[in-house]
N, C-alpha and C positions, 0 to 999 in steps of 0.2 A: 814176647813169649818166651824168649830164650832164658831172659834173667828169670821168669818167673820159674821154668821146670828146671834150672840148676838150683834155685831157692827150695823147690818141692823136694829134689832129690836129696839137698844137706837136710832139710827139715825130716825126712823119713829116714835118714841116718841118726840123728839126734832120737827119732821116737824108737829105734831099734825094729824098725819095718823093712825087713829085706824086700818083701815083696813090692811094698812102695817104692823102693829104690829100683827097683827092677822094671816097675810100672813105666819110669822115665826113659828107659834105655832103648834103642834102636835095634832090630833084630841082627844086626850086624855089629854090635859093640865091640870095643876091645878097651881092656883096663890094663894100664901101664902102674904097677905099684912101684912107690920107694924101694930101689936096690932091690927090685924081685923080677920075675920074669913076667911076660905080655900073656894075659889071660884073655881068650877071644871067647866070646857069647856070654848070653845070660845065665846059663847054668855054670859056666866056671866060675862066672862073679859072683853068682849065689854060694856056691860051695866055699868060695874065698871068704864070702861076707860069714857066714855059719863058723867057719874058724874061728875068725878074729872075735865073733861073738862069745866063743869057749875061752877064749885067751885074754881079752880084752873087754874093759867097759869103759866106753868114751863118751864123751859130749863136747860137742864143737862149741865155742863161744867167739863172739865178735866177730861172725861170718860177714864177710862185704863180697858180694858177688859182682862181676864186671862183664862186660859184653861188647863186642865191636860192633860197628853200625849196621852190617849185616845180619847179623845173629848167626854167624856161621862158628864162632869161636867165642869163649868166655873162660872167667877165671874165679875162683874163691880165695879167699884167705882168711885164716882162721885161726884160732887157738884150740889145742887141742887137750884137752883135761880128761886125764884118765887114770884107771887103776888096772895093774897087772895081774890078771887072776891066775893063770895057769901058762907053764912054761911053754914057750914056744920055740921048738927045734934045738937049734944050738943058741939060742939067747939066752941071756943070764936067767938065774933061777926066779922064778914067781913066789913072791910072799905077800900079795896083796899091797904092793908099793904103788903109791900115786905119783903121776909125772903131769906136767903142763910143757907144752911147746908149741911153737909156731909152725902151722904147714899150709900148703896151698894145693889145689887143684887147677889143672889145666883142662879145658872142656872143649870138646867138638861137638856141634849139632846140625842135624840135618831133619825137616820136615816136623820141626818141633818136640825131636827125641834126640837124646845124647847119644853119639856113636862112639866117643873115646872119653875116659877120663884119665888123667896121670897124675898121680899124687907125688908130693915131696914134703918132705920134714927132714931134720937134720938127725940121722940116726945115731950119731956120736952122742948127741946130747941127751937123746931119749937112754941109751945104753948108761950113762954117768949117773942118770937120776934114779934110774931103777937097778943099779949095781951096789 
């Protein structure tokens, strides 16, 4: 069940289906994004996803999902294939640049839902690719 819900979450990501991602989350969900502030709850996560969709078009490939024996923690490793659509805050100017970089997510689970996702990627690598 744990591997399936994590895979469902990342499948929804690739489909651009924010509601599908949120359906995988528990009511007490927290999101720790790479080099960013923690977001508490589904509403904050949905707002984050909407912002990301405006600035980036991304697809994850080579997704591999892992889980511990009791199904309470998992991880996914993947390649982020993206296009930078709209300048995001103080980051470099967007001009439709493509990028490709490895990334990963650490996941906590409870009662068949995701309670936490912590996402990691190399921001310096991304900046070098889009600059």
